[in-house]
A tleap script that builds the chain and sets N, CA, C and O, in Angstrom:
source leaprc.protein.ff14SB
mol = sequence {
  NMET ALA SER ALA GLN SER VAL GLN SER SER
  LEU VAL GLN PHE SER LEU GLU THR GLU ASN
  LEU GLN ALA LYS GLN LEU PHE GLU ASP LEU
  ALA GLU GLN GLN LYS ASN ILE LEU THR LEU
  LEU GLU GLY ARG TYR GLN GLN ILE LEU GLN
  GLU GLU PRO GLN PHE LYS GLN SER ASN CPRO
}
set mol.1.N position { 17.539 156.227 -57.906 }
set mol.1.CA position { 16.847 155.443 -57.469 }
set mol.1.C position { 17.817 156.171 -55.670 }
set mol.1.O position { 17.479 156.707 -54.615 }
set mol.2.N position { 19.052 155.712 -56.331 }
set mol.2.CA position { 20.414 155.964 -54.998 }
set mol.2.C position { 19.966 157.532 -54.754 }
set mol.2.O position { 19.964 157.813 -53.556 }
set mol.3.N position { 19.639 158.463 -55.503 }
set mol.3.CA position { 19.699 159.824 -55.229 }
set mol.3.C position { 18.481 160.375 -54.006 }
set mol.3.O position { 18.689 161.208 -53.125 }
set mol.4.N position { 17.594 159.865 -54.190 }
set mol.4.CA position { 16.040 159.703 -54.168 }
set mol.4.C position { 16.338 158.771 -51.803 }
set mol.4.O position { 15.887 158.932 -50.669 }
set mol.5.N position { 17.154 158.095 -52.409 }
set mol.5.CA position { 17.616 156.930 -50.749 }
set mol.5.C position { 18.561 157.923 -49.960 }
set mol.5.O position { 18.604 157.934 -48.730 }
set mol.6.N position { 19.403 158.852 -50.858 }
set mol.6.CA position { 20.391 159.764 -49.551 }
set mol.6.C position { 19.445 161.217 -49.667 }
set mol.6.O position { 19.467 161.932 -48.665 }
set mol.7.N position { 18.844 161.553 -50.525 }
set mol.7.CA position { 17.536 162.534 -49.691 }
set mol.7.C position { 17.050 162.101 -48.687 }
set mol.7.O position { 16.759 162.872 -47.772 }
set mol.8.N position { 16.892 161.110 -48.619 }
set mol.8.CA position { 16.031 160.339 -47.203 }
set mol.8.C position { 16.936 160.542 -46.292 }
set mol.8.O position { 16.775 160.998 -45.160 }
set mol.9.N position { 18.054 160.136 -46.893 }
set mol.9.CA position { 19.341 159.035 -45.851 }
set mol.9.C position { 19.305 160.940 -44.929 }
set mol.9.O position { 19.157 160.883 -43.708 }
set mol.10.N position { 19.380 161.779 -45.290 }
set mol.10.CA position { 20.173 163.216 -45.468 }
set mol.10.C position { 19.425 163.616 -44.219 }
set mol.10.O position { 19.961 163.718 -43.115 }
set mol.11.N position { 17.897 163.878 -44.521 }
set mol.11.CA position { 17.401 164.439 -44.087 }
set mol.11.C position { 16.699 163.637 -42.270 }
set mol.11.O position { 16.305 164.363 -41.357 }
set mol.12.N position { 16.712 162.812 -42.227 }
set mol.12.CA position { 17.011 161.613 -40.952 }
set mol.12.C position { 18.053 161.671 -40.178 }
set mol.12.O position { 18.050 161.619 -38.948 }
set mol.13.N position { 18.983 161.781 -40.905 }
set mol.13.CA position { 21.151 162.738 -40.166 }
set mol.13.C position { 20.324 164.253 -39.975 }
set mol.13.O position { 19.807 164.115 -38.866 }
set mol.14.N position { 20.065 165.160 -40.312 }
set mol.14.CA position { 19.472 166.644 -40.398 }
set mol.14.C position { 18.252 166.136 -38.841 }
set mol.14.O position { 18.643 166.629 -37.783 }
set mol.15.N position { 17.568 165.678 -38.778 }
set mol.15.CA position { 16.847 166.072 -37.734 }
set mol.15.C position { 17.335 165.184 -36.519 }
set mol.15.O position { 16.631 164.997 -35.526 }
set mol.16.N position { 18.604 164.651 -36.684 }
set mol.16.CA position { 19.101 163.874 -35.375 }
set mol.16.C position { 19.828 164.904 -34.755 }
set mol.16.O position { 19.958 165.026 -33.537 }
set mol.17.N position { 20.440 165.864 -35.870 }
set mol.17.CA position { 21.110 166.704 -35.416 }
set mol.17.C position { 20.926 167.682 -35.014 }
set mol.17.O position { 21.743 167.981 -34.144 }
set mol.18.N position { 19.965 168.650 -35.280 }
set mol.18.CA position { 19.376 169.172 -34.513 }
set mol.18.C position { 18.190 170.074 -33.196 }
set mol.18.O position { 16.963 170.125 -33.117 }
set mol.19.N position { 18.919 170.461 -32.639 }
set mol.19.CA position { 18.130 171.176 -31.133 }
set mol.19.C position { 17.337 171.559 -31.254 }
set mol.19.O position { 16.807 171.696 -30.151 }
set mol.20.N position { 16.347 172.150 -32.521 }
set mol.20.CA position { 14.587 173.117 -32.428 }
set mol.20.C position { 13.984 172.024 -32.612 }
set mol.20.O position { 14.631 171.145 -33.180 }
set mol.21.N position { 12.730 171.758 -32.247 }
set mol.21.CA position { 11.809 170.854 -32.289 }
set mol.21.C position { 11.083 171.155 -33.310 }
set mol.21.O position { 10.278 170.375 -33.820 }
set mol.22.N position { 11.332 172.453 -33.743 }
set mol.22.CA position { 10.362 172.229 -34.956 }
set mol.22.C position { 10.557 172.409 -36.095 }
set mol.22.O position { 9.607 172.435 -36.877 }
set mol.23.N position { 12.111 172.622 -36.598 }
set mol.23.CA position { 13.298 172.076 -37.266 }
set mol.23.C position { 13.084 170.386 -37.344 }
set mol.23.O position { 12.552 169.697 -38.215 }
set mol.24.N position { 13.566 170.112 -36.383 }
set mol.24.CA position { 13.403 168.418 -36.730 }
set mol.24.C position { 12.345 168.252 -36.666 }
set mol.24.O position { 12.071 167.726 -37.745 }
set mol.25.N position { 11.062 168.378 -35.844 }
set mol.25.CA position { 9.820 168.308 -36.792 }
set mol.25.C position { 9.709 168.283 -37.856 }
set mol.25.O position { 9.292 167.190 -38.237 }
set mol.26.N position { 9.958 169.308 -38.982 }
set mol.26.CA position { 9.928 169.746 -39.695 }
set mol.26.C position { 11.230 168.274 -41.258 }
set mol.26.O position { 11.429 168.244 -42.472 }
set mol.27.N position { 11.552 167.647 -40.325 }
set mol.27.CA position { 13.023 167.246 -40.943 }
set mol.27.C position { 12.320 165.704 -40.740 }
set mol.27.O position { 12.680 164.882 -41.584 }
set mol.28.N position { 11.252 165.177 -39.599 }
set mol.28.CA position { 10.886 163.946 -39.862 }
set mol.28.C position { 10.199 164.377 -40.784 }
set mol.28.O position { 10.719 164.371 -41.899 }
set mol.29.N position { 8.710 164.932 -40.624 }
set mol.29.CA position { 8.712 164.802 -41.343 }
set mol.29.C position { 8.601 164.805 -43.072 }
set mol.29.O position { 7.788 164.261 -43.820 }
set mol.30.N position { 9.539 165.483 -43.287 }
set mol.30.CA position { 9.752 165.667 -44.707 }
set mol.30.C position { 10.558 163.799 -45.448 }
set mol.30.O position { 10.343 163.431 -46.602 }
set mol.31.N position { 11.509 162.879 -44.315 }
set mol.31.CA position { 11.839 162.221 -44.269 }
set mol.31.C position { 11.002 160.967 -44.731 }
set mol.31.O position { 11.123 160.060 -45.553 }
set mol.32.N position { 10.042 161.404 -43.730 }
set mol.32.CA position { 8.807 160.522 -44.156 }
set mol.32.C position { 8.056 160.357 -45.077 }
set mol.32.O position { 7.420 159.309 -44.967 }
set mol.33.N position { 7.718 161.252 -46.441 }
set mol.33.CA position { 7.352 162.466 -47.149 }
set mol.33.C position { 7.830 161.482 -47.987 }
set mol.33.O position { 7.154 160.627 -48.561 }
set mol.34.N position { 9.604 161.714 -48.056 }
set mol.34.CA position { 10.496 160.715 -49.081 }
set mol.34.C position { 10.997 159.601 -49.252 }
set mol.34.O position { 11.710 159.051 -50.091 }
set mol.35.N position { 9.972 159.083 -47.293 }
set mol.35.CA position { 10.142 157.509 -47.925 }
set mol.35.C position { 9.341 157.002 -48.479 }
set mol.35.O position { 9.315 156.038 -49.244 }
set mol.36.N position { 8.446 157.834 -47.997 }
set mol.36.CA position { 6.661 157.823 -49.171 }
set mol.36.C position { 7.520 157.404 -50.701 }
set mol.36.O position { 7.626 156.275 -51.179 }
set mol.37.N position { 8.007 158.553 -51.196 }
set mol.37.CA position { 7.982 158.757 -52.686 }
set mol.37.C position { 8.893 157.240 -52.803 }
set mol.37.O position { 8.350 156.356 -53.466 }
set mol.38.N position { 10.233 156.936 -52.184 }
set mol.38.CA position { 10.179 155.139 -52.560 }
set mol.38.C position { 10.113 154.985 -52.276 }
set mol.38.O position { 10.925 155.145 -51.365 }
set mol.39.N position { 9.171 154.311 -52.089 }
set mol.39.CA position { 7.905 153.089 -52.157 }
set mol.39.C position { 7.408 152.990 -53.477 }
set mol.39.O position { 7.523 152.025 -54.232 }
set mol.40.N position { 6.600 154.538 -53.782 }
set mol.40.CA position { 6.008 154.708 -55.083 }
set mol.40.C position { 7.159 154.635 -56.287 }
set mol.40.O position { 6.961 154.354 -57.469 }
set mol.41.N position { 8.507 154.995 -55.595 }
set mol.41.CA position { 9.130 154.965 -57.281 }
set mol.41.C position { 9.975 153.529 -57.292 }
set mol.41.O position { 10.701 153.253 -58.247 }
set mol.42.N position { 9.819 152.634 -56.142 }
set mol.42.CA position { 10.321 151.000 -56.622 }
set mol.42.C position { 9.441 150.416 -56.719 }
set mol.42.O position { 9.517 149.191 -56.814 }
set mol.43.N position { 8.029 151.206 -56.736 }
set mol.43.CA position { 6.849 149.874 -57.737 }
set mol.43.C position { 6.638 150.558 -58.971 }
set mol.43.O position { 6.645 149.759 -59.908 }
set mol.44.N position { 6.529 151.256 -59.176 }
set mol.44.CA position { 6.713 152.278 -60.681 }
set mol.44.C position { 8.262 151.383 -61.004 }
set mol.44.O position { 8.493 151.094 -62.178 }
set mol.45.N position { 8.889 151.131 -60.331 }
set mol.45.CA position { 10.528 150.513 -60.851 }
set mol.45.C position { 9.676 149.073 -61.491 }
set mol.45.O position { 9.533 148.985 -62.710 }
set mol.46.N position { 9.213 148.132 -60.698 }
set mol.46.CA position { 9.343 147.143 -61.000 }
set mol.46.C position { 8.043 146.730 -61.924 }
set mol.46.O position { 7.774 145.696 -62.534 }
set mol.47.N position { 7.197 148.270 -61.727 }
set mol.47.CA position { 6.531 147.393 -63.153 }
set mol.47.C position { 6.782 148.044 -64.530 }
set mol.47.O position { 6.002 147.975 -65.479 }
set mol.48.N position { 8.043 148.725 -64.519 }
set mol.48.CA position { 8.338 149.191 -65.654 }
set mol.48.C position { 9.372 147.850 -66.129 }
set mol.48.O position { 9.816 147.833 -67.277 }
set mol.49.N position { 9.757 146.581 -65.005 }
set mol.49.CA position { 10.658 145.814 -65.698 }
set mol.49.C position { 10.569 144.522 -65.806 }
set mol.49.O position { 11.306 143.571 -66.065 }
set mol.50.N position { 8.675 144.876 -65.350 }
set mol.50.CA position { 7.751 143.334 -65.988 }
set mol.50.C position { 7.276 143.815 -67.188 }
set mol.50.O position { 7.410 142.897 -67.997 }
set mol.51.N position { 6.753 144.853 -67.765 }
set mol.51.CA position { 5.944 145.590 -69.369 }
set mol.51.C position { 7.378 145.577 -70.230 }
set mol.51.O position { 7.451 145.266 -71.419 }
set mol.52.N position { 8.476 145.967 -69.409 }
set mol.52.CA position { 9.446 146.566 -70.708 }
set mol.52.C position { 10.642 145.285 -69.969 }
set mol.52.O position { 11.375 145.352 -68.982 }
set mol.53.N position { 10.423 144.315 -70.859 }
set mol.53.CA position { 11.636 143.539 -70.474 }
set mol.53.C position { 13.365 143.664 -70.469 }
set mol.53.O position { 14.385 143.348 -69.855 }
set mol.54.N position { 12.611 144.676 -72.141 }
set mol.54.CA position { 14.525 144.580 -72.704 }
set mol.54.C position { 14.950 146.227 -72.268 }
set mol.54.O position { 15.711 147.027 -72.812 }
set mol.55.N position { 14.036 146.334 -70.960 }
set mol.55.CA position { 14.813 147.523 -70.161 }
set mol.55.C position { 16.248 146.887 -68.781 }
set mol.55.O position { 17.349 147.068 -68.260 }
set mol.56.N position { 14.591 145.808 -68.915 }
set mol.56.CA position { 15.708 144.948 -67.575 }
set mol.56.C position { 17.674 144.417 -68.415 }
set mol.56.O position { 18.809 144.294 -67.954 }
set mol.57.N position { 17.294 144.334 -69.214 }
set mol.57.CA position { 18.566 143.557 -70.122 }
set mol.57.C position { 19.179 144.488 -70.348 }
set mol.57.O position { 20.286 144.179 -70.788 }
set mol.58.N position { 18.937 146.093 -70.227 }
set mol.58.CA position { 20.139 147.014 -70.407 }
set mol.58.C position { 20.504 147.785 -69.216 }
set mol.58.O position { 21.283 148.736 -69.148 }
set mol.59.N position { 19.715 147.141 -68.142 }
set mol.59.CA position { 19.934 148.203 -66.945 }
set mol.59.C position { 20.031 146.598 -65.962 }
set mol.59.O position { 19.019 145.915 -65.809 }
set mol.60.N position { 21.072 146.284 -65.511 }
set mol.60.CA position { 20.750 144.720 -64.586 }
set mol.60.C position { 21.259 145.334 -63.281 }
set mol.60.O position { 21.269 144.667 -62.247 }
savepdb mol mol.pdb
quit
C-alpha cells in the first residue's frame, strides 16, 4: 500500500513540475487512476482482515 501511495504522490508531483500541457494531463490522469487503485486495494485489505483474523494478528 505504501508503494502504491508513493507512486500516486510521484505522479502528482510530476504533473506539478512539468510545463508540457500534454504531459501534465497524462500525469494527472495516471494519478487519478492510481488513486482508484489505492481505493480498491484498501477495500480488499479490509475484506481480508475481516475474513482472515490470523492475518491481522501477524500484521499489526
